[in-house]
FIDRENVEX-122534 format. One record per residue: residue in three letters; z, y, x of N, C-alpha, C, O, CB in turn. Coordinates in steps of 0.02 Angstrom, whole numbers, plus 50000, padded with zeros to 5 digits. Glycine has a CB too. Layout:
AlaZYXZYXZYXZYXZYX...
***
This chain:
Met546265579656213546095583956157546615583356100546815588356069545405582256131Phe546825577056088547315575856034547965579856047548225583256003547475568256027Phe548215579256109548845582756125548745590356125549205594056109549105580456193Arg548155592556143548025599756141548035602356070548325607656056547345601356174Leu547715598656024547725600555954548435600555927548635604855887547285595855912Leu548825595655950549515594955927549935601055948550305603955909549825588455955Met549855602956012550245608556038550015615156007550425619555993550185608956114Glu549365615855996549105621955966549355622855895549485628555873548335621955966Ser549435617255857549675617855788550385620655786550555624555742549655611055753Phe550805618555835551485621255837551495628555861551915632555839551925616855884Arg551025630255906551015637055931550765641955880551035647455874550585637355993Arg550245639955842549935644655796550275644855727550175649555689549205642755787Gln550665639755712550995639655646551765639055655552095634855625550725633655603Arg552005643355697552725643055711553135644355648553645641155638552905648055765Arg552915648955607553305650655547553335644855498553865643255471553015656855512Arg552755641655485552735636055438553145630155465553515626955428552005633855426Lys553065628855529553435623255559554185624655558554595620155548553195621955632Thr554365630955569555075632655568555375631655499555935629155493555175639955591Leu555005633655446555255632755379555345625355361555845623355332554785636055329Ala554835621355380554885614155366555455610955406555835606955380554225610655383Gly555505612955470556045610255511556735612355486557205608355488555965612455582Leu556785618555461557425620955435557625617055373558215615555363557385628455419Ala557135615255331557285611355271557545604455291558035602055262556655610555228Ile557225601255340557455594755363558145595355396558575591055387556955591655413Leu558235600755435558875601855469559455602355419559975599255427558845608055512Leu559355606455366559875607255317560015600755279560595599055266559685612755267Gly559485597155262559575590855227559945585755269560415582455245558915588055206Thr559735584955332560065579955375560775582055393561205577855404559655578855438Thr560905588655397561585590955410562055588855353562605586355365561605598655418Ala561835589955291562245588055233562345580555230562895578255217561925590555169Val561815576855242561865569555239562315566855294562725562355283561165566255243Thr562245569555354562675567355410563405568555394563835564155405562485570955475Ala563555574455369564255576155353564525571455299565085568955305564315583455329Met564125570155247564355565755193564435558555216564925555255199563875566055134Leu563955556055255564005549155279564575548355329564925543255328563345546955312Ala564675553355372565225552855420565905552655384566355549055405565205558855468Leu565965556555331566585556355292566635549855252567175546955246566625562355246Ala566065547655225566075541655183566265535355223566575530855195565405540555150Thr566075535055287566225529155326566965528255339567195522755354565875529455392Thr567355533655333568075533155345568495535355285569105535855290568265537355405Ile568155536655228568525539155171569035534155146569555536055120568035541055115Gly568875527555153569355522455130570005522855168570545522755138569055515655138Asp569975523255234570575523855275570955530155259571575530255257570405523555349Arg570585535655249570915542055236571255542155168571825544555162570405547655241Ile570915539455117571225539155051571845534655053572355536155022570725536654998His571785529055090572365524655097572955528255130573525527555109572175518355138Ser572805532255181573335535955214573645541155168574255542155169573065539355277Glu573215544455128573485549555082573915546455028574435549155010572915553455051Leu573705540555001574075537354947574635532854972575025530354932573605533454903Ala574665531855037575195527555065575885530555053576385527055056575085526455139Val575905537155041576555540255028576875537754964577475538554954576485547855025Tyr576475534554920576745532054858577015524954866577235521954817576215532154804Gly576995522254926577295515754938576785510354950576185511554960577735513854881Ala577035504154948576625498254963576135496854906576235498954849577065492154976Asn575605493154922575145490854871575155483254862574795480554821574435493054886Ile575585479754901575685472554894576425471154900576765473854945575265468554948Val576695466954857577395464954860577435457354866577065453754833577785467554798Val577895455054909577985447854921578705446154904579175449654923577815445954996Tyr578805440654867579465438354848579465430754843578925427754843579695441654781Pro580045427654839580065420254835579725417654772579815420454718580785417754837Ala579325412454779578985409554721579485406654671579325406054612578505404054744Ala580085404854694580585402054649580795407054596581055405054543581195399854688Asp580695413654608580865418654559580445418054496580615420754444580805425554588Gln579885414654501579425414054445579555407654404579205406354355578715414054469Leu580055403654424580205397554388580615399154326581215400554331580575392554434Asp580295398954268580645400254205580785393654169580325389654158580215404954160Val581405392454153581605386454117581845388454048582295392554042582155382454155Lys581535385753997581715387453929582085381753895581845376053895581095389453888Val582665383253867583055378353830583185381253760583535386253752583735376553867Gly582895377853710582975380453642582675387253633582935391253593583695380553624Gly582135388853669581805395253663582135400853701581915406653696581765397053592Val582665399253739583025404253778582865403253852582885397753878583785403753766Asp582695408853887582555408553958583195407353997583685410953988582215415053982Val583195402254039583765400654081583565401854154583135398354180584005393254071Lys583855406754186583695408454255584155404554302584685402254281583765416054267Pro583955403754366584405400454413585075404054416585095410254418584085400154482Val585615400254418586285403154417586425407154480586695412654476586805397654409Thr586245404454538586405407754601585955413654615586185418654644586365402854657Gly585335413154597584855418454612584745419254686584495424454708585085425054583Ala584925414254726584885414754798584225411954824584225407454867585465411154831Ala583675414554799583015412554824582805417554877582775423554864582485412154766Tyr582665415054937582515419454993581875417355028581665411555024583095419555042Leu581575422155062581055420755111581375421055180581935423455188580475425855106Lys581025418455230581285418655298580985424555336580385425555337581125411955334Glu581435428355367581195433955407580755431555464580265434855482581795437955435Ser580925425955493580535423255549579825421455528579375421055570580875417155578Gly579725420355463579055418555440578595424555432577985423755424579095415055375Leu578865430655434578455436555425577975437755483577475441255475578885442655415Lys578125434955541577665435755598576985432555584576495434255617577975432855661Lys576965427955536576325424855518575845429755486575245428455483576445418955472Leu576105435455463575655440555435575165443155487574625445455470576065446355407Arg575355442755551574915445055604574365440055621573945441355664575315446555666Gly574375434255587573875429155601573375427955545572935423755551574205422755617Ile573435431755489572965430755434572305434155450572255438055498573255433355368Phe571795432755410571115435255423571105442955423570785445955466570625432555371Trp571455446055376571455453355370572095456255399572355461155373571385455355297Ala572345453455454572975455855484572915463155506573395466955499573155451555545Asn572335465155532572265471955557572245477155501572315483155514571635472555598Asn572145474855439572155479455382572865480855358572975485555319571735476755326Ile573345476955381574045478055361574325483655405574375482955466574465471555368Thr574515489155373574755495055411575515495855408575795499755447574425501255384Gly575835492355364576565493055359576885487055325576605484455277576745499355322Val577465484955350577845479355321578575481455317578855483855366577755472755364Ser578885480455259579585482355250579955476955210579925476955148579635489255215Pro580305472455244580715467455209581365470455184581615475355213580855461355254Glu581645467655132582265470255103582745464455088582525458955070582125474355039Leu583395465755095583905460955076584495464855046584845468355082584145456655138Pro584605464254980585175467854950585835464454967585865458354974585085468154873Val586345468554974587015465954991587535470654960587425476754956587115465355068His588085467854939588615471954910589075474454965589275470555009589015468054856Ile589225480954964589655483955015590275486954982590225491054936589255489455056Ala590845484755005591485487354981591905489455040591885486255093591865482154937Gly592275494855033592695497255088593005503955071593075505655012592295497855152Thr593185507555122593505514155112593215519255161593015517555217594265513755121Thr593185525455138592935530955180593515533755222594095531955211592625536555136Pro593355538055270593895541055310594405544955268594985545555287593605545655363Ser594185547555210594645551255167595035546755120595445549155080594265556455127Gly594915540255123595275535455081594935533655016595215529754977595945538255067Lys594345536355003593985534654941593715527554945593495525354998593415539654928Ala593735524154888593485517254885592725517354882592425521354846593775513554825Val592425512854919591695512054920591525505554884591765500254904591415512154993Asp591105506054833590855500154798590125501454782589955504054729591275498654732Ala589695499754828588995501754824588535495954841588735490854868588855507654870Thr587905497054824587375492254842587085494254909586915500054920586825492054787Gly587035489454953586715490555018586055486955020585965481754989587175488255075Thr585595489555058584935486455066584785485955140584745490955175584385490555029Gly584695479755163584505478655232583755479755240583355477155200584695471755254Met583565483355291582855485155301582685485155375583125485155418582705491955271Trp582045485055389581805486755456581705494355457581495497355407581135482955474Phe581855497355513581745504555521581225505955575580795510355567582395508055537Lys581265502355629580755502855682580735496055716581025495055769580925508755734His580375491555684580365484555706579675482855733579165484955706580555479955648Ser579665478955786579035476755816578865469755789579215464955803579085476555894Leu578335469455749578125463155718577535460255756577015463455761577935464155644Ser577615454155782577095451055822577125443555815577665440655806577145453055897Asp576535440355819576515433055818576435430155888576295424255896575945430655773Gly576515434355938576455432056007575775433256037575685432456097576605424856010Gly575285435155997574615436456022574355443055996574425444455936574125430856002Gly574075447156038573845453756018574395458856018574975457256032573525453355949Ser574215464956002574705470356003575155469955941574915468455887574345477256005Pro575805471255949576265470955893576175476855846575915482055865576975470655918Leu576405475955784576405481255735577105484055730577565480455709576145478655666Val577195490355748577845493655743577905496555673577525501055655577935499255798Thr578355494055633578375495655563579085495755536579555494455573577945490855523Gly579155497255472579795497455439579765501755377579225504155359580335500055486Ala580335502655344580345506555282580095513655291579725516055248581055506655255Pro580285517355344580015524155351579255524455355578965529455334580305527355413Thr578935519255381578205519055384577905518855315577405522155301577965513055425Leu578205514955270577945514255202578155519955157577865520955103578175507755173His578665523755177578915529155134578975535655174579525537955188579605527255103Pro578415538555193578435544655235578725550655200578885555655232577745546255260Leu578785550455134579065556155098579835556155097580145561055075578805556255027Trp580145550755120580865550755124581085556155173580805556855227581135543755146Lys581595559955155581855565255197582505562955229582965560855194581955571755157Leu582535563455294583115560955331583475566655367583165570755401582905555555381Asn584115566755360584545571255398584945566855447585395563155427585025575355351Gly584775567355510585095563055560584595558255590584035560255609585665559155530Ala584775551955595584345546955626584355540555585584825539355547584555545455700Trp583835536455594583825529955561584275525155600584345525755661583105527155556Pro584575520255566584995515355601584585511355652583995510155643585315510555551Asp584915509355706584605505455759584855498255754585445496955762584755508555830Glu584385493655741584585486655733584855483755798585235478855797583995482555708Ala584655486555855584905484055919585645485455928585975482255969584505487055976Leu585915490355890586625492155896587045488755843587645490355836586705499655893Ser586755484255804587125480855751587475474655780587165470655815586655478755693Gly588115474055766588505468355790589035466355740589085469455687588825469955857Pro589415461355755589935458955708590505464055698590865463655649590225452455732Ala590575468755745591125473555739590925480155708591305483155671591425474855807Ser590315482355721590085488755694589335488855688588985484955721590325494655738Thr589095493255645588375494055636588235501055611588665504255581588085488755587Glu587625503455623587425510055600587125509555530586805504555513586925513155649Ile587225514655490586965514755422586685521655406586865526655438587505512755370Ala586255521855354586025528155324586245528055251586165522955218585245529155332Val586515533555227586785533855159586345538255116586125543555137587515536455160Gly586205535955054585835540055007586195546654993586805546954992585725536254942Asn585805551754982586085558454974586585558854916587115561954923585535563454963Ala586425555754860586875556054801587525552454816588065554854798586525552854740Leu587485546654848588095542854864588515546554916589125546654911587915535854889Ala588175549554965588545553355016588915559254985589485560655005588065555855071Ser588605562654937588945568254904589535565754862590065568954860588455572154859Gln589445560054830589975557354788590585555254829591155556254808589715551354749Leu590455552254887591005549754929591235554854981591725553655016590795543354963Gly590885560454986591065565455036590925563255107591295565055153591785567255029Leu590405559255116590235556655183589815561655221589385565055193589875549955177Arg589935561955286589545566155331589305561955390589535556355401589955572255355Leu588835564855428588595561455488589175560255535589575564755548588035565455522Gly589215554255561589745552455608590345549055576590755546155611589975558555643Asp590395549355508590945545955474590865538455478590315535955488590985548155401Thr591415534855471591415527555475591735524655412592285526555393591785525055539Ile591375520055381591635516455323591935509955347591605506055382591085515155269Ser592565508755329592895502455347592765497555290593065497955237593665503455359Ser592315492755302592145488055250592635482455246593005481055294591435485355260Ser592635479055188593085473355179592875467455222593265462755231593095471255106Gly592265467755249592035462455293592235463555365591975460355410591295461655289Lys592705468255376592955469755443592425472455490592475471955551593255463455474Val591915475455460591375478455500591405486055489591425488355432590675475555480Ala591395489755543591395497055539590685499455530590245498055571591715500155603Leu590565503155475589905505755459589875513155476590175517255441589725504455384Arg589525514855529589505521755553588895525355525588325522955532589495521955631Val589005531055492588475534855460588095538855514588375543355546588755539555405Val587455537155522587035540755570586475544755536586125548655568586735535855621Gly586395543655471585875547255435586025547755361586355543455333585205543755444Ile585805553155330585845554155258585135555155233584785559755255586315560255239Val584925550855186584225550655165584165552855093584575551255051583935543555174Thr583625556655079583465558855011582785555954992582285557355026583465566655006Thr582765552054939582145548754919581915550654849581325550054834582235541354922Gly582365552954806582185554554738582165548554692581925549054635581525557854737Asp582425542854714582455536854672583125533454681583615536654702581875531954689Ala583155527054665583795523454666584095522854736584695521754743583695516454638Ile583685523754788583935523354856584455528754870584885528054913583355523854907Asp584425534354833584905539854843585625537654828586095541054848584715545754798Glu585705532154793586385529754776586545523254813586995519554793586455528754700Gln586185521854867586285515654904586455517054977586415522755000585665511254899Ile586635511855011586745512055084586205507955117586095502155099587465509355102Leu585865510855165585345507455202585615505355270585935509355305584715511955211Leu585495499155288585745496555351585225491855381584795489355345586425492955343Pro585255490555446584775486055476584785479155443585305476855420584905485355550Leu584205475955441584145469555407584605464255437584915460355401583425467155410Asn584665464155504585095459055535585835460155516586205455355510585015459255611Ala586035466455506586725467855484586835465555413587355462855396586885475255491Ala586335466655369586385464455300586415456855296586785454055255585795467155259Gln586025453555337586055446155338586735443655359586985438755333585515443355386Met587045447155407587715445255430588235446255375588665441955364587905449255493Leu588195451955339588675453355286588575448555227589055446555194588605460555262Ala587955446755213587815442255157587915434955175587905430655131587105443255133Gly588015433455239588085426555260587435422555250587455416655235588645423155222Ala586875426055257586225422855247585765424555305585335428855299585895425155179Pro585865421255362585435422655420584705421255407584535416255374585675418655481Asp584275425555433583545424755428583295425555356582725423555342583335418055456Ala583705428255311583515428755241583195435455225583385440655252584115427655196Val582705435255180582375441255155582265440255080582035434955058581685442555192Arg582435445255042582375444554969581705447054943581455444554893582925448454934Arg581415451954977580805455154953580465458555011580795461055057580965460254896Val579795458655011579415461855064578885466355033578485464154992579095456555111Glu578885472655054578365477355033577855477855090578035478455148578655484355015Ile577215477755071576675477955121576175483255101575965483655043576335471055128Ser575985487355149575455492255139574835489955178574875488555238575675499355162Ala574265489455143573655486955175573055491055153573025493255096573555479455157Arg572585491955199571945495155182571525490155144571405484555169571565497755246Thr571305491955085570945487255042570305490155015570205496255016571395484954984Lys569885485754991569265487754957569425488554882569795484654854568695482354967Pro569145493754850569285494854779569135488654738568645485154749568885500654752Glu569565487354690569505481354649568895481854602568775487054572570135480254608Asp568515476354597567965475854551568025469254513568525465754519567275476454588Ala567505467554474567535461454434567595455254478567935450454460566925460954389Phe567245455354535567275449554579567965448654610568175443054623566745450254634Ala568305454254622568975453854652569465450354606569945447354630569225460954669Arg569355450854540569815447854492569685440554478570035437554438569785451654428Lys569175437654511569035430554503569585426254533569915428154581568355428854536Asp569685420454503570145415554531569785411854587569295408354574570405410454476Pro570005412554650569635409454706569595401954701569115398954725569965411354772Asp570085398854669570075391554663569555389054613569395383154611570755389054643Ser569285393654573568775391754524568065393254549567575391554515568895395454459Leu568015396254608567355398054635567065392354677567425387954700567415404354678Ser566415392554686566085387754731566295389254802566515394754817565315388054723Pro566225384354848566445385554917566115391754948566445395354986566285379554960Lys565475392954933565135398654963565405405254935565545409854973564375398254949Leu565485405654869565755411754838566485412754857566715418454865565675411554762Arg566855407354864567555407954883567615410954953568065414954966567895401054881Glu567165409054998567175411855065567015419255064567325423155101566685408155111Val566535421255022566365428355015566975432154989567145437455015565765429354968Trp567305429554937567905432754908568465433154960568805438254965568145428754845Tyr568545427854998569075427455048568975432455103569465435155131569115420355077Cys568345433855120568195438155177568075445455157567825449355197567585435655212Arg568255447155097568235454155076568955456755071569395453255046567865455055008Pro569075462955095569765465455097570035467855030570295473455026569805470955147Tyr569965463754979570285465354915571035464454923571265460554964570005460854858Ala571415468054882572135467054882572305459854860572775456854886572485472154835Asn571905457254814572025450354790571895445254846572275440454852571575448854731Ser571365446254886571215441454939571725441854995571905436755024570515442654966Ile571975447955011572495448555061573135445255037573485441855074572625455955078Ala573305446354972573895443154943573825435554945574305431954957574015445654871Tyr573225433154931573095425854933573205423055003573495417655010572365424354909Gln572975426755054573075424455123573805424655143574035420455182572655428755171Ile574175429455116574895429755130575255423755100575695420855131575205436255102Arg575055421855039575355415855008575205409555049575625405055054575105414954936Glu574605409455077574435403655119574845403555183575035398155207573695403755136Ala574975409455212575305409755277576055408655273576355405655318575165416455310Ile576375411055219577105410755214577295405655161577175406855101577405417755197Pro577585400055180577775394855130578285397555081578755401155100578045388655166Gly578205395755017578685397754966578645404954946579105407454914579355396254989Ala578105408454964578045415554949577565416654891577085412954881577805419455011Arg577705421754853577265424054800577065431254817577505435554823577615423654730Ala576425432554823576185439254842575725441854787575275438354765575815439054910Glu575845447954767575435451054714575295458254732575695461554766575785450454646Gln574735460754708574595467854718574975472154668575095469954611573835469154713Ile575165478154689575475482954645574905486954615574635491454647575995487554682Arg574725485454554574105488054525574115495654517573585498754521573985484854458Arg574695498654506574715505854496574455509454558574055514054553575435508154480Val574695507354616574475510554679573765508554696573355512754714574945508654737Glu573625502054689572975499554710572405502354667571885504354694572965491954706Gln572505502554601571975505154557571885512654566571325515154561572135503454485Ser572425516254578572365523454591571945524654653571515529054654573065526754599Glu572075520754706571685521454767570955519854755570515523354780571965516854822Gly570825514554717570135512554703569765517754662569185519254676570115505954668Asn570095520554610569775525454567569605531854606569065534554599570225527154508Val570075534254646569955540354685569385539154734568945543454742570595542454722Leu569405533454768568885531954818568195531454785567705533854812569055525554855Lys568175528254727567525527354693567235534054672566635535154680567615522754632Arg567645538454646567395544954624567175549354682566655552654678567925548554583Ile567565549454735567385553554792566755550854826566325554754846567965553954843Ser566715544254833566115541254864565495542654823564965544154850566215533654873Gly565565542154756564995543654712564755550754719564155552154720565165542254641Leu565235555454725565055562554733564705563654800564225567454804565685566954729Met564935560254853564625561054918563905558454918563455561654945565035557354972Trp563795552654887563115549954884562655554454842562065555254858563125542754854Leu562925557454789562525561954748562325568154787561755570354783562925563954684Ile562795570954825562635576754867562115574954919561655578854932563265579454900Ser562185569054950561695566955001561005566154971560505568455000561915560255033Ala560965562954912560315561954881559995568554862559395569554871560375557454818Ala560405573154835560135579654816559885583554877559375586954874560675583754779Ala560255583154932560055586654993559395584055020558965587955039560605586055047Met559315577455022558695574655048558105575955000557545576955023558765567055059Leu558235575954935557705577354887557465584554894556865585954894557945576054815Ala557945589154902557765596154912557385597054977556905600954979558395600554911Ala557595593555029557235593955093556515591355086556055594155115557605589955148Gly556435585955048555765583255038555305588055002554725588755021555805576754998Phe555555591454951555155596354915554985602254960554425604854958555515598854852Ala555455604455001555335610055045554805608255098554375612355113555985612155080Val554845602255125554345600055174553665599555141553155601555171554545593255204Ser553645597055080553005596455045552695603255034552085604055043553105592854977Ala553095608155015552825614855004552585618055069552055621155072553345619354971Ala552985617155122552795620055186552165616855214551735620255240553365619355237Met552095610255208551505606755233550895608455192550345608955219551625599155234Ala550985609255126550405611055084550125617855105549515618655108550615611155010Thr550575622555118550345629155140550015628855209549505631955222550935634055142Ala550325624855254550055624155322549355621055321548915623255357550515620055366Ile549275615955281548615612555279548105617055245547515617055264548675605855241Leu548315620955195547845625655164547595630655214547005632555213548185629255105Glu548025632855260547815637555311547365634355363546995637755398548425640555345Arg547385627755368546995624255420546405620555390546155615855421547435619355457Gln546175622655331545595619355300544975619655344544605614855351545455622455232Ala544865625455373544275626155416544315621455475543815618355493544205633455440Glu544895620855504544995616255561544865609055540544565605155577545705616955590Ile545105607155480544995600355455544255599155443543985593855461545405599155390Gly543915604055411543195603255398542805602655463542335598655466542935609155358Leu542985606555514542625606255578542725599455611542255596555638542865611855624Met543335596955610543465590355641543085584855604542815580255636544215588855641Arg543065585355538542695580255500541945580555515541625575455522542815581155424Ser541675586755521540965587455535540785585155605540215583155618540745594655525Leu541265585355651541155583055720541265575555728541205572955783541605586855767Gly541425572255674541475564955677542175562155675542255556055679541145562655736Ala542675566355669543365563755666543465560055600543275562555547543885569455673Ser543775554255603543885550355543544485553055504544895556755531543995542955560Lys544535550955441545105552955401545755550355431546265553755430545035550455329Gly545725544255457546325541355487546575545355547547175546255556546195534255508Thr546105547755589546305551655648546625558255627547125560255656545685552955692Ile546335561455577546605567855554547295566755523547765570555536546135571255504Ala547345561555481547995560055451548515558455504549095560555499547925554155401Phe548305554755556548765553055610549015559255646549595559655665548435548255659Leu548575564155655548755570455688549305574055648549805576355677548145574955696Phe549195574555582549695578055541550355574155538550895577155538549425579155470Tyr550315567555535550925563555532551315563955598551935563855597550755556155517Val550965564355654551305565155718551655571955720552225572455743550805564555777Glu551315577255696551635583755693552275583455651552805585855671551145589055663Thr552215580355592552795579755547553345575555579553935577055573552585576755480Gly553135570055613553635565655644554015569155699554625568355704553295559555671Leu553665572855742554005576555795554485581755766555045582755791553495580055840Leu554265585055712554695589855679555325586555652555875589155658554315593355622Ala555225580555623555805576855594556275574655649556885574855640555555570755554Leu556015572455707556445570155762556895575755787557495574955795556025567455819Phe556585581655800556985587255826557475589755773558065590755788556525592855849Ala557225590955712557665593555660558205588555642558775590455630557255595455598Gly558025582055639558525576855623559055576355677559645575355662558185570255614Gly558845576955741559325576755795559825582455792560425581455799558975576755861Phe559555588555781560015594355776560435593855712561015595855712559615600855776Gly560145591155659560525590355597561095585455606561635586455578560075587955541Tyr560985580255646561525575355660562095578755698562675577655682561255569455701Leu561925582755748562445586155788562845591055745563465591155747562125589855847Ile562485595255707562825600155665563225596755610563785598755595562325605155635Gly562935591555579563275587955526563895584355550564395583955514562805583055493Ser563875581655611564465578355638565025583355648565605581955633564295574855704Gly564855589255675565365594455683565635596755616566225598055609565075600355721Leu565185597255565565405599255499565875594055468566365595755435564805600355453Ala565725587555480566155582255455566855582655486567355581755452565845575355469Gly566865584055552567515584855584567905590755556568505590255546567425585655658Trp567555596255544567885602155517568135600855446568705602755429567405608155516Leu567725597655404567945596155335568525591255335568995591955296567355593255295Gly568485586155380569025581355383569685584555402570215582855376568865575855431Ala569645589255450570255592755471570545597055416571155597655409570115596955533Arg570105600155375570345604455322570605600455263571095602455231569785609155298Ile570295594855248570485590955188571055586155202571515585555162569885587155162Phe571015582655259571475577255272571985578655327572385574355344571095571155290Gly571975584655355572465586255406572125587955471571535586255482572945580455417Ser572485591255515572195593955577571945588655624571465589855661572695598255612Asp572265582655625572075577555673571655572155643571485567255676572685574555705Ala571475572855578571125567455545570435566155574570245560355581571065568855471Ser570065571455590569385570555615569375566955681568925562955694569045577155621Val569865568355724569875565255789570085557955784569785553555815570345568955837Ser570615556655745570875549855741570405545155705570395539155722571535549955706Ser570025547455658569585543055620568905542455650568495538455625569535545355550Gly568745546055702568125545155737567515547755700566965545055708568025538055752Thr567595552955659567015555555622566565559855665565985560855647567245559455562Ile566805562455721566385566855762565925562655805566145558455844566825571555805Phe565275563955798564755560755839564805553155837564875549755888564795563155911Asn564775550455776564755543255768564055540855787563575542455752564925541155694Pro563985537155842563305535255866562925530755818562305530555820563355531755932Val563285527255775562945522755727562525526855678562015524355653563455518455690Leu562735532855663562385536955614561745540055640561295541755601562845542355589Leu561675540855707561085544255734560425540955714559995544455687561135544455810Pro560325534355725559695531355703559595531655628559025532155604559655524155726Val560135531355590560075531855517559825538755496559385539255453560755530355483Ile560095543955526559905550755509559185552155531558805555255494560375555755541Ile559005549755591558315550655614557825547155568557295549855551558225548055686Ala557995541055547557555537255501557495540955434556945541255407557835530255490Leu558045543655408558015547355345557585553655353557205555355308558715549155321Ala557655557055410557245563055421556505561355423556095564955396557455566455487Leu556335555755456555635553655459555365551855390554805553655372555555547655506Val555775548255351555555546255284555435552455240554935552855205556075541655251Val555905557155242555845563155201555235567255223554855569755182556475567455205Ala555155568055289554595572155314553925569055297553465572455275554655572955389Ile553875562455307553235559055293553095559055218552535560355197553235551855320Ala553605557555178553505557355106553335564255079552925564955034554135554655071Gly553645569555108553495576255085552815578755104552515582755068554015580955110Ser552565576555161551915579055184551325574855160550755577155162551915579355260Thr551455568755137550905564255117550465567255062549855566955068551195557755094Pro550745570055007550305572754955549825578054981549235578154964550715575554898Ala550075582555023549655587955049549115585055095548545587355093550075593155087Ile549285580155136548805577255182548265573455143547675574055160549155572455232Arg548455569755092547955566055053547495570855017546895569555011548315561355001Arg547765576354992547345581254957546835584355005546265585454987547775586754925Ala547045585755067546595588755116546035584055136545475586255149546985590955177Leu546185577555139545675572755161545165571155108544635568355123546015566355184Thr545315572955044544825571654991544295577054987543795576254952545175570954924Met544395582655021543925588155018543325586755063543395583855117544265594755038Glu542735588855041542125587855080542085593055135542215598955123541495588155034Pro541885590955197541845595755253541355601455241541485607155259541635592155315Ser540785599955209540285605155197540545610555150540425616455160539635602155168Ala540935608355098541205613155050541725617655084541775623555070541505609654989Ile542115614555129542635618455164542305623755210542525629455212543095613655206Leu541785621555247541475626155295541085631655260541085637355283541015622255341Arg540755630155203540395635255165540885640355137540745646355136539985632055108Ala541455637855113541945642455084542265646955137542515652355121542485638655049Asp542235644655200542555648555253542075653855281542285658355317542785643955308Val541425653155266540925657855293540985664555257540605669255273540215655055287
***
């Protein structure tokens, strides 16, 4: 009898059930789309802002040694404080290694020589990785370099190949401004005073000081500088959690429990702290301009998404409440008859809640499917054509039980006032009014 009553309610009140289901469907569609985007918004914002460069910089700790004599800062005379290139593989062994998306070490070197036309070359060179495989021997390597951290750099030609660098010749890329000044073209060779032939394979435009420099493989720069395995500076791009008050705490001043919590959160400060632990003699700091911009944008977009989700579910709840109130008003005679035949309030309430629950399950399921597709479409329009596929926003299985639970909560909460009002009415009054 219970199941017959249940099926008859859907058959006889198709319009009311459709309106309530449509309200839940629209609400869960909006929430699914917002949650699907919110779960990957951090990675996407990081990818969008990565064009502005690294958010962590690493340099020798000796650079911070200030010696004052008579109130005057005295810096080291040689300035030859270096990190070891071989030590950078330890970055793949820190706790947040998988959050590091790009590594670019640098070594400045002075380059002097002559161009094919006889012009004198007196320029700054920077040794870099261009397509380097960074690995600690375990797990998949990270293929990275300067182009990874600076995708807005425009290249005419090709990046230098470190495998082709030797004591006799090496490949280089020349900044656009310097190339115009010296009249260099692709294929030209600079005869350096170090007896090394520098062959131009690329001309790069960056819009900054690099336009007046020569870029060459790091191993070639180390050879010219006479500093094997040396690195002067390392730029690192990492996916991080927006900075808050807890992120700015000094970990050494925290209790062991709080320190572990701080250590295991992907703050830029905690990643920098782990880098200092992994690389001896290194000083790692976050670049606040990039990091805070990423955090501010992420915080505002996430807040807007949660606001839209809350508004959608609230509207769905009101719509369900209105639809159920009308449906129960139409079924007053049925409720009075069941009460007069001995049905308890609990049984009647259970019947209506089962109807609402089934409606929420179906509408929530369809809302999840439509919302997942909407999230993929929005991701493709906002973040690029392949963003939705690469970030896994389409049909995220983790969201399905969450969306179903939200649909059930909204449906039950919306129908409860109408059900309670119907159960307070006396059966005799309902039946007399229906005669």
